[in-house]
N, C-alpha and C positions, 0 to 999 in steps of 0.2 A: 504494500500500500504506500509506504513512504517513497519507494523507488518510483512508483507511478506519479506521485505528486511532484517529485523532483524533475522527472522527465517533462511533465506538463509545464512546469514553471520555466524550465530551460527552453522549451519550444515557444512559449509566449514571449520570453525575453528575446529569442532569436527573431521572431516575427516583428516585434517592436523595433529592434535594431535594424532589420531590413527595411521597414517602413521609413524610419528616420533617415537611413542612408539614401533611399530612393528620393525622399523629399529634398535632401541637400543636393543630390545630383540634378533633380528637376529645377531647383532654384538657380543652380550654377548655369544650367543650360539656358534658362530664361535670361539671366544676366548677360550671357555671351551673345544671345540673339539681339538683345537690346543694344549691346555695344556695337555689333555689326551694323545695325540700322543707323546708329548715330555716326559711325565711321563713314557709311555710304552717304549720308546727308552732308557731312562735312566735306567729303571728297567732291560731291556734286557742287556744293557752294563754292569751293575753291576753284573748280573747273569753270564755273560760270564767271567768277571774278577774273580769271585769266582770260576768258573770252571777251570780257568787257574792257579790259585794259587797252587793247589797241584802238577800239572805238573812242574811248575816253581820251587817249592821247591825241587822236586825230581831231576830236572836237576842241581840245585845248589848243592845238596848233592853229586851227581855223580862227579862234578868237583872238589870237595874238596879232 
């Protein structure tokens, strides 16, 4: 009887540990997805700024 209780307790602890581990993996995955999205947005903004620079330089030269 005591062995059965010990096995059940160990199984419950193993399940709780697996759930907690899965939760942290999921949160880390979510964080990395968010980081990728932010990096893509920043890269797009940087590219747009680079694309605008020649036209801004051209407009500045026209005003001089």
